[in-house]
C-alpha positions in Angstrom: 29.0 36.8 104.7 32.4 35.5 105.7 32.7 35.4 109.5 35.9 35.2 111.5 35.0 32.8 114.2 38.4 33.0 115.9 39.9 30.0 114.2 41.1 31.9 111.2 43.7 34.5 110.7 42.5 38.0 110.4 40.3 38.3 107.3 40.8 41.4 105.2 39.6 42.4 101.7 43.0 41.5 100.2 42.9 37.9 101.7 39.4 37.4 100.3 40.6 38.4 96.8 43.5 36.1 97.1 41.2 33.2 98.0 38.9 34.1 95.1 41.9 34.0 92.7 42.9 30.6 94.0 39.3 29.3 93.3 39.4 30.9 89.8 36.6 33.4 90.6 36.9 36.8 88.8 35.9 40.0 90.6 33.6 40.9 87.7 31.5 37.8 88.4 30.5 39.3 91.8 29.4 42.7 90.4 26.5 44.0 92.4 27.3 41.8 95.4 28.7 43.5 98.6 31.3 41.7 100.6 30.9 42.4 104.4 33.5 41.3 107.0 32.4 40.5 110.6 35.4 40.2 112.8 33.3 38.9 115.7 33.2 42.2 117.6 30.6 41.9 120.4 28.5 44.7 121.7 27.4 44.8 125.3 24.0 46.1 126.4 22.6 46.6 129.9 19.0 46.7 131.2 17.7 47.4 134.7 14.2 47.1 136.0 12.1 45.5 138.8 10.9 42.2 137.4 11.1 41.8 133.6 13.0 42.7 130.5 12.6 42.2 126.8 15.4 41.6 124.3 14.8 41.8 120.5 17.8 40.5 118.6 19.1 37.6 116.6 20.1 35.8 119.7 22.1 37.1 122.7 24.4 35.6 125.3 23.7 36.6 128.9 27.0 37.6 130.4 25.5 38.6 133.8 22.2 38.8 135.5 21.7 40.1 139.0 18.4 39.8 141.0 18.2 42.0 144.1 16.1 41.4 147.2 13.2 43.4 148.5 11.2 43.4 151.7 7.8 44.9 152.3 5.0 45.0 154.9 1.4 45.7 154.2 0.6 47.9 157.2 2.2 49.1 160.4 3.0 46.3 162.9 2.0 46.4 166.5 2.1 43.7 169.3 -1.7 43.6 168.9 -1.7 43.3 165.1 1.5 41.7 163.7 2.4 42.3 160.1 4.3 39.7 158.1 7.6 40.7 156.5 7.5 39.6 152.9 10.5 39.2 150.7 11.5 38.0 147.2 11.0 34.2 147.0 7.8 32.1 147.1 7.5 29.4 149.8 7.8 26.0 148.3 5.2 23.3 149.0 7.6 21.1 150.9 7.2 21.3 154.7 10.1 19.0 155.6 13.3 20.9 156.3 15.8 18.2 155.4 18.7 20.7 155.2 18.5 22.0 158.7 21.6 21.3 160.9 19.9 22.1 164.2 19.6 19.1 166.5 18.3 18.5 170.0 17.3 15.7 172.3 15.0 15.3 175.3 16.3 14.4 178.7 13.0 13.0 179.9 12.8 9.3 178.8 9.2 8.4 179.6 6.6 8.4 176.8 4.2 10.2 179.3 6.4 13.3 179.2 5.1 16.4 177.5 7.4 17.7 174.8 8.1 21.2 173.7 8.7 21.1 170.0 10.2 23.5 167.5 9.9 23.1 163.7 13.2 22.7 161.7 15.0 20.7 164.4 16.2 17.1 164.2 15.3 15.3 167.5 17.9 12.6 168.2 16.6 9.3 169.6 12.9 10.3 169.8 10.5 7.5 168.9 7.1 7.7 167.3 5.6 6.7 170.6 7.4 9.4 172.5 10.3 7.6 174.2 13.6 9.3 174.1 16.9 7.4 174.1 19.5 9.5 172.1 22.2 6.9 173.0 20.5 4.4 170.7 21.3 6.5 167.7 24.8 5.3 166.9 25.5 7.8 164.1 23.7 10.3 161.8 24.3 12.9 159.2 22.0 15.9 158.5 22.1 19.2 156.7 22.6 17.8 153.2 20.5 16.3 150.4 20.9 12.8 152.1 19.9 12.2 155.7 21.6 9.2 157.3 20.7 7.3 160.5 22.4 4.4 162.1 20.8 2.7 165.2 21.7 -0.1 167.5 19.5 -3.1 168.4 16.8 -0.7 169.7 15.5 -0.1 166.2 12.9 2.6 166.8 15.3 5.3 168.0 16.4 7.4 165.0 15.9 11.0 164.0 12.6 12.8 164.2 11.2 16.2 163.1 8.0 17.9 164.4 5.4 19.8 162.4 2.5 22.0 163.3 -0.4 20.4 161.5 -4.0 21.2 160.7 -6.5 18.9 162.4 -8.6 16.6 160.2 -6.4 17.4 157.2 -4.6 15.0 154.9 -0.9 15.2 154.2 1.4 13.3 151.7 4.9 12.1 152.5 7.6 10.7 150.3 11.3 10.2 150.0 13.9 8.3 147.9 16.1 5.6 149.3 15.4 4.4 152.8 16.2 0.8 152.1 16.4 -1.1 155.4 14.6 1.7 157.3 11.2 2.5 158.5 9.1 5.6 159.1 6.6 6.1 162.0 4.3 8.9 163.0 3.4 10.4 166.4 0.5 12.8 167.1 0.5 15.3 170.0 -1.8 17.9 171.4 -1.0 21.6 171.8 0.7 20.9 175.2 3.0 18.4 173.6 1.3 15.3 175.1 1.2 12.2 173.0 -2.2 11.3 171.6 -1.6 8.4 169.2 1.2 6.8 167.0 1.6 4.4 164.2 3.9 3.0 161.6 3.7 4.6 158.1 3.4 2.6 154.9 5.1 4.1 151.9 2.6 5.6 149.5 -0.2 6.0 152.0 -1.6 9.4 153.0 -1.4 10.8 156.5 -4.8 11.6 158.2 -4.4 14.1 161.1 -6.6 13.3 164.2 -9.2 15.9 165.2 -7.3 17.1 168.3 -3.8 17.0 167.1 -1.6 20.1 167.0 1.9 18.5 166.4 3.0 15.5 164.3 6.4 13.9 164.5 7.9 11.9 161.6 10.6 9.5 162.8 13.2 8.1 160.5 14.7 4.9 161.8 16.2 1.6 160.8 14.7 -1.9 160.7 18.2 -3.4 160.7 20.8 -2.8 163.5 24.2 -1.2 162.8 23.4 -0.4 159.2 23.5 3.1 157.7 20.1 4.0 156.3 19.9 6.9 153.8 16.9 9.1 153.0 17.0 11.7 150.2 14.5 14.0 148.6 12.3 14.0 151.7 9.0 15.8 151.1 5.9 16.5 153.2 3.0 18.4 151.6 -0.5 19.3 152.5 -3.0 17.4 150.4 -3.5 14.0 148.8 -2.0 14.8 145.3 1.4 13.2 144.6 3.6 15.9 143.2 7.2 16.1 142.0 9.9 16.8 144.6 11.1 20.4 145.3 13.4 21.4 148.1 12.2 23.0 151.4 12.6 26.7 151.4 11.9 29.4 148.8 11.9 29.5 145.0 12.4 32.3 142.4 10.7 31.3 139.2 12.2 32.9 136.0 10.1 32.7 132.9 11.9 33.0 129.6 9.5 33.4 126.7 10.5 33.6 123.0 7.8 34.1 120.4 5.2 32.5 122.7 7.3 29.6 123.8 8.0 29.7 127.6 10.7 27.9 129.6 10.5 28.0 133.4 13.7 28.1 135.5 13.5 27.8 139.3 16.1 29.0 141.7 15.8 27.4 145.1 17.0 29.2 148.2 17.0 28.4 151.9 15.8 32.0 152.6 14.2 34.7 150.4 16.1 37.7 149.1 15.7 40.6 151.6 16.3 44.4 151.6 16.7 47.0 154.3 17.4 50.6 153.4 19.9 50.6 150.6 21.4 47.2 151.5 20.0 44.2 149.5 20.7 40.5 149.1 21.3 39.5 145.5 22.0 36.6 143.2 25.0 37.0 140.9 24.7 34.7 137.8 28.2 35.6 136.6 29.9 34.3 139.7 27.3 31.7 140.6 26.7 33.1 144.0 24.1 34.4 146.4 25.3 37.4 148.4 23.6 38.0 151.7 23.7 41.5 153.3 20.5 41.1 155.4 20.0 38.7 158.3 17.0 37.4 160.1 16.5 36.6 163.8 13.6 35.1 165.8 13.1 35.8 169.5 10.8 33.7 171.7 10.1 32.8 175.3 13.5 31.2 175.6 15.4 34.3 174.6 17.3 36.1 177.4 15.2 39.2 178.1 15.9 41.8 180.8 13.6 44.4 182.2 14.8 47.9 181.1 15.2 50.1 184.2 16.4 53.3 182.5 13.5 55.7 182.2 14.8 57.0 178.8 13.2 53.9 177.2 9.7 53.8 178.7 6.9 56.0 180.1 6.2 55.1 183.7 2.8 53.7 184.2 2.1 53.6 180.4 4.7 51.4 178.8 7.3 48.7 179.8 10.6 48.2 177.9 12.8 45.1 177.7 16.1 44.4 176.1 18.2 41.5 174.9 21.4 41.2 172.9 21.5 42.0 169.2 22.4 39.1 166.8 26.1 38.4 166.8 26.4 39.1 163.0 24.4 42.4 163.1 25.8 45.7 162.1 25.7 47.6 165.4 24.4 51.2 165.4 24.4 53.7 168.2 20.9 54.9 167.1 19.4 51.5 167.5 19.5 48.3 165.5 17.8 49.4 162.3 15.4 46.6 161.4 12.0 45.5 160.1 9.9 43.7 162.7 6.7 41.8 162.5 5.5 43.3 165.9 7.0 46.8 166.1 7.8 49.9 164.0 11.5 50.8 164.3 12.2 54.1 166.1 15.7 55.6 165.9 17.2 57.2 169.0 18.8 59.9 166.9 15.8 62.2 167.3 14.6 60.8 170.6 12.2 57.8 170.7 8.5 58.1 171.5 8.6 56.0 174.7 4.9 56.3 175.3 4.1 53.9 172.4 5.3 50.5 171.3 8.6 50.5 169.3 11.7 48.5 168.6 15.1 50.2 168.8 18.2 49.9 171.0 21.8 50.9 171.1 25.2 49.2 170.4 24.9 45.6 171.6 21.2 45.7 172.7 17.9 45.4 171.1 15.1 47.2 173.0 11.3 46.6 172.6 8.6 48.7 174.3 5.0 47.4 175.1 1.9 49.1 176.3 1.3 48.0 179.8 -2.1 46.6 178.9 -0.4 44.1 176.7 2.9 43.3 178.5 4.2 44.8 181.7 6.4 42.1 183.3 9.0 39.4 182.2 6.4 36.7 183.0 3.9 38.3 180.7 6.5 38.8 178.0 7.4 35.1 178.2 3.7 34.2 177.8 3.3 36.6 174.9 6.3 35.3 173.0 5.2 31.7 173.5 2.2 32.5 171.3 3.7 35.1 169.0 7.4 35.1 168.1 9.3 38.4 167.5 11.0 38.4 164.0 13.4 41.0 162.8 15.5 41.5 159.6 18.6 43.5 159.9 21.9 44.5 158.2 24.8 42.2 158.5 28.1 43.5 159.7 29.8 41.9 156.6 28.4 40.2 153.5 28.1 36.4 153.3 28.9 34.7 150.0 27.7 31.3 149.0 28.1 29.4 145.8 24.7 28.1 144.5 23.5 26.1 141.5 21.9 28.4 139.0 20.0 27.6 135.8 21.5 28.4 132.4 19.4 31.1 130.8 19.6 31.5 127.0 17.8 33.5 124.3 17.2 32.5 120.8 16.4 34.4 117.6 13.4 36.6 118.0 11.9 38.6 120.9 12.6 37.2 124.3 11.0 38.2 127.6 12.7 37.3 130.8 10.4 37.7 133.8 10.9 37.1 137.5 7.6 35.6 138.5 7.6 36.0 142.3 4.7 37.3 144.5 7.0 40.1 145.8 8.9 41.7 142.9 12.7 42.3 143.3 13.7 45.8 144.1 15.9 45.7 141.0 17.5 43.5 138.4 20.5 44.2 136.3 20.7 42.3 133.0 24.0 42.5 131.0 24.1 40.7 127.6 26.1 40.8 124.5 25.4 40.2 120.8 27.3 40.2 117.6 
């Protein structure tokens, strides 16, 4: 076969005969042989499905691949029996959220002060023994793959994160870099009171005390006025030393050709979600993740108000409360359509059932309704949300586009299976490929 690979002029039967004549080849010598001309025309094919596809060809080029989000709940959520919202993406083993940009500090200096911690927050100027002097942290950088701290002569005051831990369990901690720095640990009870503290030696495991509920990991410097950089920070449950993977979620893609499998992982800060017909998705052609669904978490610090309009509650039976919807939510006069871990959504379009728990609202407000036996006052609501946070996923008022690093996925000659190996399958994938 003579193939036009794009570097030659157009090949025709006449040009072939001319080249044969130049080489002294007579046409009679090729009797019984068929000359075929492939001008490089490529044929495009599409596949759609939920988690896998099979291609049988002599090798194809993936010109696009889209993975769409999905969100499910196994059961009907109530305040008494919350139901987790599960989406596309498996939680990674890493418990340390190095990429968070949220920071905070404590005004109380004394190490006898009880602390109210939140996971995924960098605490500025908190030491392993619970003193708080943010002013001793001269400079810092967070939210990227490298975390930097710079301290003054008070060397213990750097950046710290807090983690809910399992008593009597063993954790492993690791990082790259850190030259000129040190790491120390603080252990706290459920009320946020310091129990014990110690320096940590690189390579050693972390043994959690029997009565510990929180652990802080403090990154600091052992040399004043020097920038100390920590990268690939990882905290995992267990004693086994494992390779680094980022905090968040991963979507494993298995590409198998004739029994040989290659695994590609896509790492995301949040899973791919779906609500109604709107879905997050990954676009391989553009190297983007497109977010159409948001997530919000409400706790005892959220600004709740007792609902006084009788439309929303059954007097003596239920009590309703409201707060503002997320600023990026798509407002709806029939209530903020959402999935919730504590309530089933109830639209106001047909009239809500105000005698039972629900989540709904109108433009600008999110409304939740409790049975009085569970919650009937703002004080009780605050107590409840201290123990159990309200989570919702909702439609964004406009898509959010972000460029991400995606693996190159290729097929070779033979039969190739491409499978999305997540616990929750995508709602759909679209595979577009071309072959010659």
